[in-house]
N, C-alpha and C positions, 0 to 999 in steps of 0.2 A: 280030629276034633283041638279045638282054640283054648285052650285054659286060660281060663277069668282068675283075676283076681278082686279080690273084697279091698273096699275104704278102708278098709282097715289094716292092710296088709301098708306097712311104712314106707318100702319099698320091695320091690318085686325081686329075684334073685333072677331072674329071666324068665325072658316070655321064650312061647312057644308056640308056633303063630299056626301049625298045622297041615301036615298035604307038604307040598314044595314049595311051600313059601318059607322066607328067608330072613330075618330081623338081618333090617342091612343099617347103616351110624344115620339116616336119613329118616327110617322110622322108629329107630331107637331116641333122637332125638329129638320127634317129633310129638309120639308119648312119652317121654319123660320131662316136654315141657306144658302140655296136658296137666299130666299126676302134682305141677310146680304148684300153679293159682287155685286150680277146678272153681274157673268162675263161665264155663257153660261158651270158650271163644270160640270166633268163627274160625272159615278158613286162612281168611287174610288176616284175623290177629295173633291167628298162631304165625302164620308167616314171618307176620314184621322179630318175634318173639325166635322164631328156630333162629331167624337167620346171626340175630348176632351173637349166634353160635357155628353157623355154618354159613356164612357169609355166599357162598358161591349154590344153596338151594334154591330152586322155586318154585314158587304156587303152583305152578303147575303138579311137581311135588309133594307139596306140600297137600295139594287136593289127594293125589296118586296113594298117599300114606293113610290118611286117614282113611281111605277107604277100601285099603287093607286090617287095617287096624277096627276099622265098624263092619268091618268081612268076617274077621278072623272070631268076632266078639270081644277083645279087647277094650275097645271102646261104641259110648250109644252116637247115633245120631237124633239128636235133637230138633226138631220141625215146631215153630209155631209162628203161626200165623200168611203171611207169602214171605216173611225176614227168609235171611241166609242159613244156611244148617247153623249149629253149632255143637261142640263136640264133645260128651261129656263119659269119663272117665268112671262117674260113679256105677259099676256093675249089680247093684244092689235093686229091691227094686225097691219103685223109689219115683215118687211123683217129678214138678216142676214151676214154681214159683214164680212169673215174670212181672216187673216193674211198666206196672206202664209207664211211667214217663222217665226215668232215666236208664230201664231197659235191660237191668241189671236181670241174673234167673241164679234164682238159689231150688239146689236140691231141698224135696220134699217128703223125708221121709216119714209109713208109714208104719201106726201105735201097734196095732196087731195085724198085723203080716200083712200077707198079699190082699189083696184091697177084691179083686175076684171072687173071695169068698162071700163078701158081704150084697151082691151083686145076685137078679133074680136074671137067671140066660138061660136061653130053650133048649131044654133036659137035651141031655147027651152034648155038647158041645164042652170043647180043648184048647180054653184059652192060653193063647201062645205069647199075649206081651199085652203089657196096658200102655198105655200115653193115657197122665193125668197134668193136665197144664191149667191152674191156677194163675188167674188175670189181679193185679191192684195195684198198689203201693207197697212198697218198700219202709222199710220203719224211718229210712235219711229223708221221704219224699214227702209220706205222713207226716214230719215232723214240720216241714216248709210247709207246708198245703196248709196246713192250723197256721200256723204264724201268718200268714199269706189272706184267711177269710177274714172278711171283714168281721166284727163281732154286733152281734143282729139282736142282742141284748141291748147297746144303748136306746139314748132314748132318743126318738127322731122328733127335728122340730117343726111346731106346730105348725099348720099352715093358716093363716089370716088370708 
């Protein structure tokens, strides 16, 4: 069984992928880079970052590493609409806020624990996963939108 690490861990001492899976250098580098920024990068964005450390790594290897890490329960694959998958090392129950202007994705913590306890599910249901995606404008984009918006309170010239 995979060992899960909370986002509160400063750095895991060892990753256990379980079964016959080894923690290869490439998998470790992909995982370490993912932990550094926690900005929900795509595989291509991770590839560019990892390539600085491991110049010989290929995009296919990064995809394979991400598939293995996700399968081992060490990262979450985040899918929003038809956009490329993004990857999240936060294994705590949480949702995601997606800025529709700049595309940034941020973690949204649940205040009172897992949200399935507040849902009216069919009797006998067993929740295995919750995906919450909230869309809107991040603080920076919202501020820019407010600055661009014309002030409609100004008086308009009279039509004669």
